[in-house]
BAPA-998064 format. One record per residue: x, y, z of N, C-alpha, C, O, CB in turn; residue in one letter. Coordinates in pm, whole numbers, padded with zeros to 5 digits, always signed. Glycine has a CB too. Layout:
BAPA-998064
XYZXYZXYZXYZXYZA...
END
This chain:
BAPA-998064
+00040-05540-07127+00172-05596-07103+00256-05493-07029+00252-05374-07062+00241-05640-07237M+00328-05535-06932+00412-05443-06855+00555-05494-06856+00581-05614-06867+00360-05429-06709S+00645-05402-06846+00787-05433-06846+00848-05386-06715+00816-05277-06666+00858-05369-06968Y+00933-05464-06661+01004-05427-06540+01154-05433-06566+01205-05529-06623+00965-05521-06422Q+01221-05330-06525+01366-05323-06543+01433-05353-06411+01402-05291-06309+01409-05185-06596T+01524-05447-06412+01597-05482-06292+01746-05456-06315+01799-05479-06424+01572-05630-06253Q+01810-05408-06210+01953-05383-06218+02024-05467-06113+01978-05478-05999+01984-05234-06199Q+02134-05525-06153+02215-05605-06060+02343-05528-06031+02406-05475-06122+02246-05747-06118A+02380-05524-05905+02498-05450-05864+02599-05544-05803+02566-05633-05725+02461-05338-05765Y+02722-05522-05840+02832-05594-05778+02845-05546-05633+02821-05428-05607+02966-05574-05856H+02882-05634-05539+02898-05590-05399+02986-05467-05384+02958-05383-05299+02956-05702-05317P+03090-05455-05465+03177-05338-05456+03102-05213-05499+03121-05106-05442+03302-05357-05541Q+03015-05226-05602+02936-05112-05646+02837-05070-05538+02817-04951-05515+02862-05146-05775Q+02776-05168-05471+02683-05135-05364+02754-05062-05251+02701-04966-05196+02617-05262-05310Q+02875-05107-05218+02950-05041-05112+02986-04898-05151+02979-04807-05068+03078-05121-05080Q+03023-04878-05277+03056-04744-05324+02933-04654-05320+02944-04536-05286+03113-04749-05465Q+02816-04709-05355+02694-04629-05351+02659-04590-05209+02619-04476-05183+02579-04706-05415Q+02674-04685-05115+02646-04654-04976+02740-04548-04922+02697-04457-04850+02655-04781-04891Q+02868-04558-04957+02964-04457-04913+02932-04321-04972+02945-04219-04904+03106-04499-04951Q+02890-04319-05098+02855-04193-05162+02733-04131-05097+02728-04009-05078+02831-04214-05310Q+02633-04214-05062+02513-04164-04997+02545-04106-04860+02493-04001-04822+02409-04275-04985Q+02632-04175-04785+02671-04124-04655+02746-03992-04669+02728-03901-04588+02757-04226-04581Q+02830-03983-04771+02906-03861-04793+02814-03746-04831+02837-03632-04789+03011-03882-04901Q+02710-03774-04909+02617-03670-04948+02540-03616-04831+02500-03499-04831+02521-03723-05051N+02518-03699-04728+02442-03656-04611+02530-03594-04504+02479-03552-04400+02368-03772-04553N+02660-03587-04528+02750-03524-04431+02736-03373-04438+02727-03317-04547+02896-03566-04456M+02734-03305-04321+02735-03160-04324+02856-03110-04400+02967-03162-04387+02734-03104-04181P+02832-03006-04482+02940-02953-04563+02932-03001-04706+02999-02945-04793+03073-02992-04504G+02850-03103-04735+02832-03148-04871+02733-03057-04942+02641-03006-04879+02784-03295-04875S+02753-03037-05074+02661-02953-05150+02540-03031-05197+02449-02972-05256+02733-02892-05269S+02535-03162-05174+02422-03243-05215+02307-03226-05116+02325-03173-05006+02462-03391-05225S+02188-03272-05159+02071-03262-05073+02090-03348-04949+02146-03457-04955+01945-03305-05149A+02042-03297-04837+02049-03368-04709+01907-03398-04667+01821-03310-04669+02124-03283-04600D+01879-03522-04629+01744-03560-04588+01752-03660-04475+01853-03728-04457+01665-03617-04707S+01643-03670-04399+01639-03764-04288+01505-03757-04218+01410-03697-04269+01751-03735-04189G+01498-03819-04103+01373-03824-04028+01400-03800-03880+01513-03814-03833+01301-03959-04048S+01296-03765-03808+01300-03749-03663+01164-03789-03610+01071-03814-03687+01337-03603-03622F+01151-03796-03479+01026-03839-03418+00915-03740-03454+00912-03627-03406+01041-03851-03264H+00824-03786-03540+00711-03701-03579+00727-03632-03713+00641-03552-03750+00689-03600-03476G+00835-03659-03786+00846-03591-03914+00969-03629-03994+01050-03711-03951+00847-03446-03892G+00980-03569-04111+01095-03586-04199+01142-03448-04244+01070-03349-04231+01060-03676-04322T+01265-03444-04296+01318-03316-04343+01405-03338-04466+01451-03449-04492+01400-03246-04232Y+01424-03233-04541+01519-03233-04652+01572-03091-04670+01499-02993-04653+01453-03285-04785S+01700-03082-04705+01763-02953-04733+01794-02950-04881+01871-03033-04931+01893-02931-04646I+01736-02855-04952+01749-02848-05096+01812-02716-05139+01826-02623-05059+01612-02865-05162N+01850-02709-05266+01908-02589-05328+02036-02546-05256+02060-02427-05238+01806-02473-05327H+02116-02643-05215+02237-02610-05138+02344-02545-05225+02437-02485-05172+02293-02735-05074R+02330-02557-05357+02428-02494-05444+02396-02347-05469+02476-02275-05529+02435-02568-05577D+02279-02301-05422+02242-02160-05438+02210-02102-05300+02301-02059-05228+02119-02143-05534T+02083-02100-05264+02039-02056-05132+01958-02169-05070+01847-02197-05114+01956-01923-05139N+02012-02232-04968+01953-02354-04913+01817-02326-04849+01794-02220-04792+02047-02417-04811A+01728-02424-04860+01596-02420-04798+01575-02549-04720+01603-02658-04771+01483-02400-04904I+01527-02538-04597+01496-02653-04513+01347-02681-04522+01265-02599-04479+01540-02628-04366L+01311-02798-04577+01172-02840-04587+01144-02946-04481+01214-03047-04474+01139-02894-04729N+01043-02923-04398+01007-03014-04290+00863-03060-04310+00773-02978-04330+01026-02947-04151I+00843-03191-04304+00709-03249-04314+00670-03303-04178+00732-03398-04129+00704-03362-04423N+00568-03244-04116+00528-03279-03981+00404-03367-03981+00308-03343-04054+00501-03153-03899L+00407-03469-03898+00290-03552-03876+00194-03481-03780+00234-03384-03716+00330-03691-03819Q+00068-03525-03770-00026-03459-03679+00026-03451-03537+00065-03552-03478-00160-03533-03680P+00028-03332-03482+00072-03312-03345+00221-03293-03328+00265-03251-03220+00030-03425-03264G+00301-03322-03430+00447-03304-03420+00482-03156-03425+00413-03077-03490+00520-03382-03533A+00590-03121-03357+00626-02980-03340+00773-02959-03375+00856-03047-03352+00598-02933-03195V+00803-02843-03432+00941-02800-03453+00949-02651-03425+00852-02578-03449+00990-02834-03598V+01063-02605-03374+01082-02464-03341+01184-02402-03436+01274-02470-03485+01127-02447-03194N+01171-02272-03461+01269-02201-03543+01287-02060-03489+01208-02012-03408+01225-02198-03691S+01392-01995-03536+01411-01855-03502+01299-01774-03566+01246-01813-03670+01550-01803-03548K+01263-01665-03505+01154-01583-03556+01188-01529-03694+01299-01480-03717+01125-01467-03459S+01092-01537-03786+01111-01485-03921+01175-01580-04018+01207-01540-04130+01191-01365-03914G+01194-01707-03980+01262-01803-04069+01167-01868-04169+01213-01927-04267+01329-01909-03986A+01036-01860-04146+00942-01931-04232+00932-01865-04370+00915-01744-04381+00803-01935-04166M+00945-01948-04474+00929-01903-04612+00786-01928-04659+00720-01838-04711+01030-01973-04705I+00739-02051-04642+00599-02085-04671+00564-02210-04593+00652-02282-04546+00576-02106-04824H+00433-02235-04580+00389-02354-04507+00250-02393-04552+00177-02312-04611+00392-02330-04353M+00213-02517-04525+00080-02567-04560-00025-02501-04470+00004-02462-04357+00073-02721-04547A-00146-02491-04523-00254-02429-04446-00295-02509-04324-00362-02456-04236-00372-02408-04532G-00256-02636-04319-00291-02720-04205-00196-02704-04087-00224-02751-03977-00294-02865-04247T-00083-02638-04109+00015-02619-04001-00028-02504-03911-00070-02399-03960+00157-02592-04060V-00018-02524-03781-00050-02420-03684+00078-02350-03642+00170-02413-03589-00124-02479-03561Q+00083-02219-03665+00200-02138-03630+00169-02052-03510+00070-01978-03508+00244-02051-03750L+00254-02062-03407+00241-01978-03289+00376-01917-03257+00481-01976-03283+00187-02060-03167T+00372-01799-03201+00494-01732-03159+00507-01736-03008+00414-01700-02936+00496-01588-03208G+00621-01781-02960+00646-01790-02816+00743-01681-02775+00855-01672-02825+00701-01930-02778N+00699-01597-02681+00784-01491-02628+00824-01531-02487+00739-01550-02400+00711-01353-02629V+00955-01543-02464+01007-01580-02333+01100-01469-02285+01220-01471-02309+01083-01718-02338K+01040-01371-02217+01117-01255-02171+01191-01289-02042+01136-01352-01952+01026-01134-02150F+01315-01245-02035+01392-01255-01912+01499-01148-01914+01543-01105-02021+01455-01397-01896S+01541-01103-01796+01646-01002-01788+01777-01055-01846+01856-00980-01903+01666-00958-01642M+01800-01187-01830+01922-01246-01885+01924-01234-02036+02025-01194-02094+01933-01393-01844K+01812-01268-02102+01806-01261-02247+01811-01116-02294+01868-01087-02399+01680-01329-02299K+01751-01024-02217+01757-00884-02252+01900-00834-02249+01941-00756-02335+01669-00801-02158L+01976-00878-02151+02116-00835-02136+02207-00903-02237+02298-00841-02292+02165-00865-01994F+02182-01030-02263+02271-01107-02351+02233-01097-02498+02312-01135-02585+02271-01251-02310T+02112-01047-02528+02069-01044-02666+02023-01178-02718+02024-01201-02839+02179-00993-02752G+01983-01269-02629+01938-01401-02669+01800-01399-02732+01731-01297-02731+01938-01493-02550G+01761-01514-02789+01631-01525-02854+01520-01510-02750+01504-01595-02663+01619-01660-02928Q+01442-01402-02760+01327-01385-02672+01200-01438-02737+01100-01457-02669+01310-01238-02635M+01205-01462-02865+01087-01515-02934+01130-01624-03031+01235-01615-03096+01011-01402-03008S+01048-01725-03040+01067-01835-03135+00933-01866-03199+00828-01843-03141+01126-01961-03065E+00940-01920-03319+00819-01966-03387+00806-02116-03367+00904-02190-03377+00823-01930-03537S+00684-02160-03340+00656-02302-03321+00556-02347-03427+00452-02283-03446+00601-02331-03177T+00588-02456-03495+00502-02510-03601+00452-02646-03557+00530-02733-03519+00579-02519-03736Y+00320-02665-03563+00258-02791-03525+00190-02853-03646+00115-02785-03717+00157-02771-03409A+00216-02983-03671+00161-03052-03786+00016-03089-03769-00042-03071-03661+00240-03175-03814G-00044-03140-03878+00021-03195-03997+00048-03089-04104-00016-02984-04109-00065-03304-04056P+00147-03121-04188+00176-03035-04301+00324-03010-04318+00407-03059-04241+00104-02904-04286G+00357-02932-04421+00495-02902-04454+00528-02756-04422+00443-02668-04432+00523-02933-04602T+00653-02734-04384+00703-02600-04354+00837-02584-04426+00921-02674-04422+00718-02577-04200V+00857-02470-04489+00985-02437-04553+01049-02323-04476+00989-02218-04457+00965-02399-04703A+01173-02345-04431+01246-02246-04354+01373-02206-04427+01430-02285-04502+01280-02300-04213L+01417-02083-04405+01539-02036-04468+01610-01933-04383+01548-01872-04296+01508-01979-04605G+01739-01913-04408+01816-01815-04331+01787-01673-04376+01728-01651-04482+01964-01843-04344P+01828-01577-04295+01810-01437-04330+01897-01399-04448+01852-01327-04538+01843-01348-04210T+02022-01447-04450+02114-01421-04559+02137-01548-04639+02116-01659-04588+02248-01366-04505L+02179-01532-04764+02206-01649-04847+02319-01731-04787+02408-01678-04721+02241-01607-04991M+02313-01861-04810+02416-01948-04756+02367-02091-04744+02264-02127-04800+02463-01899-04622G+02441-02171-04669+02412-02313-04656+02337-02341-04527+02336-02258-04435+02542-02394-04660D+02274-02457-04520+02208-02508-04399+02263-02647-04374+02274-02727-04467+02051-02509-04414I+02297-02678-04250+02344-02811-04214+02260-02867-04101+02198-02792-04025+02493-02808-04175I+02258-02999-04090+02188-03069-03982+02290-03118-03881+02389-03182-03917+02103-03186-04037T+02265-03090-03755+02352-03135-03647+02272-03229-03558+02167-03190-03506+02410-03015-03566L+02320-03352-03541+02253-03450-03457+02304-03435-03313+02418-03469-03284+02276-03596-03510H+02219-03385-03225+02254-03368-03084+02223-03499-03014+02108-03542-03011+02176-03247-03018V+02326-03563-02956+02315-03702-02913+02281-03722-02766+02274-03836-02720+02442-03771-02941D+02258-03614-02690+02226-03630-02549+02347-03635-02459+02333-03632-02337+02146-03753-02530G+02468-03643-02517+02591-03648-02437+02677-03523-02457+02741-03475-02363+02672-03772-02474R+02679-03472-02578+02766-03361-02611+02690-03229-02609+02581-03218-02666+02830-03383-02748T+02748-03129-02545+02694-02994-02550+02763-02917-02663+02884-02926-02681+02713-02921-02414Q+02683-02843-02737+02734-02766-02850+02722-02618-02822+02624-02572-02763+02659-02802-02979W+02823-02544-02864+02818-02398-02861+02798-02350-03004+02867-02395-03096+02947-02337-02797T+02704-02258-03021+02664-02215-03155+02665-02062-03160+02617-01996-03068+02522-02270-03192V+02721-02007-03266+02715-01863-03286+02571-01817-03298+02486-01888-03352+02793-01823-03410G+02543-01697-03247+02405-01651-03239+02338-01638-03375+02218-01660-03388+02399-01518-03169K+02416-01604-03477+02358-01590-03611+02345-01723-03683+02285-01729-03791+02442-01496-03693D+02399-01830-03626+02399-01960-03694+02274-02041-03666+02243-02133-03742+02521-02039-03653A+02202-02011-03559+02085-02092-03523+01971-02069-03621+01939-01954-03654+02039-02061-03380Y+01909-02179-03668+01793-02170-03757+01671-02239-03697+01566-02176-03684+01825-02230-03892L+01683-02368-03661+01566-02442-03612+01613-02561-03530+01730-02597-03530+01477-02488-03730A+01516-02622-03458+01548-02737-03373+01422-02816-03346+01311-02763-03351+01614-02693-03240R+01440-02944-03317+01330-03023-03264+01317-02991-03115+01415-02951-03052+01353-03178-03287T+01198-03007-03057+01175-02958-02920+01257-03026-02813+01269-02973-02703+01032-02972-02886P+01315-03143-02841+01397-03212-02741+01536-03149-02726+01609-03182-02632+01410-03359-02777Q+01572-03061-02817+01699-02989-02807+01676-02862-02725+01592-02779-02760+01757-02954-02949V+01751-02848-02616+01733-02737-02523+01837-02630-02553+01956-02660-02568+01745-02785-02375V+01792-02505-02561+01881-02394-02597+01889-02293-02483+01788-02256-02424+01833-02326-02725M+02012-02250-02454+02036-02149-02351+02145-02054-02401+02211-02081-02501+02076-02215-02215D+02162-01943-02330+02263-01844-02366+02384-01858-02276+02370-01877-02155+02207-01702-02359T+02503-01849-02334+02628-01869-02259+02723-01753-02286+02737-01708-02400+02694-02005-02298K+02789-01705-02179+02892-01602-02194+03025-01670-02222+03065-01761-02149+02900-01512-02067A+03096-01625-02328+03225-01687-02361+03344-01600-02322+03458-01638-02348+03231-01716-02509Q+03319-01485-02259+03430-01403-02214+03465-01294-02314+03453-01312-02435+03552-01488-02189G+03507-01179-02261+03534-01064-02347+03653-01091-02439+03648-01057-02557+03561-00940-02262I+03759-01151-02386+03879-01173-02469+03849-01265-02586+03896-01241-02697+03992-01232-02384S+03772-01371-02561+03739-01463-02670+03651-01395-02774+03668-01415-02894+03669-01588-02616K+03556-01313-02728+03466-01247-02822+03540-01146-02908+03510-01131-03027+03351-01179-02748S+03638-01075-02849+03711-00974-02924+03795-01037-03035+03799-00985-03147+03801-00894-02831L+03862-01148-03005+03954-01206-03102+03890-01314-03188+03942-01346-03295+04073-01263-03031F+03778-01371-03144+03716-01478-03223+03620-01424-03327+03583-01496-03420+03644-01574-03134S+03578-01296-03313+03483-01241-03407+03340-01273-03372+03249-01229-03442+03512-01291-03543G+03316-01347-03264+03181-01379-03219+03136-01277-03115+03216-01197-03066+03174-01522-03162E+03005-01281-03081+02954-01198-02974+03005-01248-02840+03058-01359-02830+02800-01196-02976D+02989-01165-02737+03025-01208-02603+02939-01327-02562+02985-01418-02494+03010-01093-02501I+02812-01324-02604+02719-01430-02568+02687-01516-02690+02660-01464-02798+02589-01370-02508F+02690-01646-02671+02658-01743-02776+02554-01839-02721+02518-01833-02603+02787-01819-02824V+02506-01929-02806+02407-02027-02764+02475-02156-02720+02575-02198-02778+02307-02055-02877Y+02419-02216-02617+02462-02349-02572+02343-02443-02590+02234-02414-02541+02512-02347-02423R+02364-02553-02659+02256-02646-02690+02291-02786-02643+02403-02834-02658+02227-02647-02839L+02191-02851-02585+02206-02987-02533+02075-03060-02556+01985-03010-02625+02246-02987-02381A+02064-03180-02499+01944-03261-02518+01968-03365-02625+02081-03407-02648+01825-03174-02556G+01861-03407-02691+01871-03511-02794+01771-03482-02903+01650-03475-02878+01848-03652-02734Q+01820-03465-03023+01732-03435-03135+01812-03376-03249+01932-03400-03262+01621-03339-03092G+01744-03299-03333+01806-03239-03451+01814-03088-03435+01723-03024-03382+01728-03276-03578L+01924-03034-03483+01948-02891-03481+01991-02849-03621+02078-02912-03681+02057-02852-03374L+01931-02743-03672+01966-02694-03805+02035-02560-03792+01985-02468-03727+01840-02683-03895W+02151-02551-03855+02234-02431-03848+02252-02373-03987+02241-02443-04088+02370-02463-03784L+02281-02245-03991+02300-02178-04119+02424-02090-04113+02468-02050-04006+02177-02095-04156T+02480-02060-04229+02597-01974-04235+02596-01897-04365+02535-01939-04464+02728-02055-04220S+02665-01784-04365+02680-01704-04486+02798-01760-04564+02910-01709-04557+02702-01552-04452F+02771-01866-04640+02876-01937-04712+02871-02086-04681+02788-02131-04602+03013-01881-04678G+02961-02161-04742+02965-02306-04722+03020-02339-04585+03083-02256-04520+03051-02372-04831A+02993-02463-04541+03034-02508-04408+03122-02632-04421+03086-02726-04493+02910-02537-04319V+03234-02632-04353+03323-02748-04345+03309-02812-04207+03289-02742-04108+03470-02709-04372D+03320-02945-04202+03316-03018-04075+03456-03072-04045+03520-03133-04131+03211-03134-04081R+03501-03050-03923+03631-03099-03879+03613-03190-03759+03546-03154-03663+03726-02982-03845L+03674-03309-03765+03675-03401-03652+03821-03429-03618+03894-03485-03700+03595-03533-03683E+03862-03392-03497+04001-03406-03457+04018-03518-03356+03932-03541-03271+04054-03276-03400L+04129-03587-03367+04162-03693-03274+04219-03634-03145+04263-03519-03145+04262-03792-03337R+04220-03710-03035+04280-03660-02911+04424-03617-02933+04504-03692-02990+04273-03767-02801P+04457-03498-02888+04591-03446-02904+04616-03371-03033+04714-03298-03044+04687-03556-02894G+04528-03387-03131+04545-03316-03258+04496-03173-03243+04395-03147-03179+04468-03389-03372E+04570-03080-03304+04534-02939-03298+04501-02887-03436+04553-02935-03537+04646-02857-03235Q+04414-02786-03439+04377-02724-03566+04353-02576-03540+04298-02539-03436+04249-02792-03628H+04395-02494-03632+04384-02349-03618+04275-02298-03712+04272-02333-03830+04520-02278-03647I+04186-02215-03658+04074-02161-03734+04081-02008-03731+04101-01949-03625+03938-02211-03677V+04066-01947-03845+04064-01801-03851+03943-01747-03776+03838-01811-03771+04063-01753-03997D+03959-01629-03718+03851-01574-03635+03726-01546-03718+03734-01512-03835+03898-01446-03566N+03612-01561-03653+03485-01530-03717+03427-01638-03804+03322-01617-03864+03500-01410-03795G+03494-01753-03815+03446-01858-03904+03387-01978-03830+03344-02073-03895+03558-01904-03991H+03382-01976-03700+03323-02088-03626+03171-02078-03631+03114-01974-03600+03373-02090-03480L+03106-02187-03669+02961-02195-03669+02912-02268-03545+02822-02220-03476+02910-02265-03796V+02970-02385-03516+02934-02463-03398+03055-02543-03354+03133-02590-03438+02812-02558-03427A+03071-02559-03224+03186-02634-03173+03151-02699-03040+03060-02656-02969+03308-02542-03157W+03227-02804-03008+03200-02883-02887+03328-02901-02808+03364-03013-02772+03138-03021-02923S+03397-02792-02781+03528-02802-02716+03557-02678-02635+03490-02576-02648+03638-02824-02820C+03659-02689-02550+03723-02572-02491+03833-02528-02587+03900-02612-02647+03780-02603-02347D+03851-02400-02601+03951-02351-02695+04014-02225-02640+03963-02164-02546+03888-02326-02834Y+04126-02185-02700+04192-02062-02660+04219-01977-02783+04226-02026-02896+04323-02093-02585K+04234-01847-02759+04255-01751-02866+04401-01708-02867+04456-01673-02762+04162-01629-02851I+04464-01711-02983+04600-01663-02999+04604-01562-03112+04522-01565-03204+04697-01780-03026E+04700-01472-03104+04717-01373-03210+04801-01433-03322+04897-01506-03297+04783-01245-03156K+04764-01401-03444+04835-01457-03560+04965-01382-03583+04977-01264-03551+04747-01451-03685A+05062-01452-03640+05185-01387-03683+05282-01356-03574+05384-01291-03599+05153-01264-03753G+05255-01400-03451+05354-01385-03345+05343-01259-03263+05421-01243-03169+05486-01390-03402G+05250-01167-03292+05241-01047-03212+05122-00963-03248+05050-00993-03344+05365-00966-03227G+05099-00857-03169+04981-00774-03188+04985-00701-03322+04886-00699-03394+04968-00673-03075S+05100-00640-03355+05109-00566-03480+05093-00659-03600+05024-00625-03696+05241-00492-03489M+05154-00774-03593+05141-00871-03703+04997-00916-03716+04947-00933-03827+05233-00992-03680S+04930-00936-03602+04790-00978-03604+04703-00870-03666+04610-00901-03741+04741-01011-03463S+04732-00743-03635+04655-00635-03693+04674-00627-03844+04580-00597-03917+04693-00502-03628L+04796-00654-03891+04823-00649-04034+04751-00760-04108+04694-00738-04215+04973-00659-04060K+04753-00879-04051+04690-00993-04120+04540-00996-04100+04469-01058-04179+04751-01123-04072T+04490-00931-03994+04347-00933-03965+04300-01065-03915+04182-01098-03929+04270-00896-04086G+04387-01144-03857+04352-01280-03816+04376-01300-03668+04483-01268-03615+04431-01382-03897E+04276-01354-03602+04294-01407-03467+04274-01556-03478+04194-01601-03560+04194-01342-03363G+04342-01634-03399+04341-01779-03417+04269-01847-03302+04292-01816-03185+04483-01832-03429L+04181-01940-03336+04114-02022-03238+04182-02158-03235+04184-02228-03337+03962-02035-03269T+04237-02196-03121+04309-02323-03112+04237-02413-03012+04208-02373-02899+04458-02300-03069R+04208-02537-03057+04136-02627-02969+04225-02681-02858+04346-02696-02876+04076-02741-03048N+04163-02709-02743+04235-02762-02628+04235-02914-02624+04323-02974-02563+04175-02708-02500M+04138-02977-02690+04125-03122-02681+04050-03170-02805+04028-03094-02899+04050-03165-02549D+04013-03296-02803+03938-03353-02914+03806-03280-02930+03738-03254-02830+03914-03505-02893E+03768-03246-03050+03641-03178-03069+03596-03192-03214+03671-03234-03302+03653-03029-03030F+03471-03155-03234+03417-03144-03369+03370-03001-03387+03309-02944-03296+03300-03246-03393T+03397-02942-03500+03352-02806-03524+03302-02794-03667+03342-02870-03756+03464-02703-03496S+03215-02698-03687+03167-02665-03820+03214-02524-03851+03195-02432-03771+03010-02676-03830H+03276-02507-03966+03344-02383-03999+03285-02326-04127+03272-02396-04228+03496-02405-04013I+03250-02198-04122+03195-02131-04239+03307-02072-04324+03409-02029-04272+03097-02021-04197S+03286-02072-04454+03388-02019-04544+03376-01868-04560+03474-01803-04597+03379-02086-04679S+03260-01812-04535+03239-01668-04552+03154-01616-04438+03031-01613-04447+03173-01637-04689H+03219-01575-04330+03146-01518-04217+03168-01368-04204+03098-01303-04127+03187-01588-04088M+03262-01312-04275+03293-01170-04259+03208-01088-04355+03219-00965-04357+03442-01144-04284E
END
């Protein structure tokens, strides 16, 4: 004899559950994040301690990561290191080597320092700028290059002179030393971010000194990043 338990949900309860599930999958949530991409699935676990990105690859599917990000992997996964030397990368300090994982099997990736991992969906229309320490992994359809952001911006924003520019269409995984907040601003809306806390952004922005002057800025230790237009950004709570 077997027993089956069935649960009936009111439409309002179903809507609340769907909203909760969507909220849990939003970057910046401490809940587990999971999803799929062409050739595999992923999940981000242990977000309340030190996050780990688990990727399950189908036969022949590929994912790339920064060198040294692998924690463990199945024996069926083929790991290769790609070295792409160029004078530009030598000068800018860009990634000259990446690890490539080919399925079938599972791969667990993690950041160098403790912190959170978020998933960024690159839609083929928007270009993202990412801090050099924030990059963790990507699907191969996401194209990564190095971009100069200018000496003045690097001095006051707390970032390097050179950052990553990412485009294409696929999934991008980012990491930060601390939790990550997501901000979506409407056209004309402005938001001020303390220097050194930007993880990824899709806008033009300008740098201003906090407190109205150089001496005041030195006392507070804050440089301000102000957006020029509508944008989405991911902000780390502990980047210093």
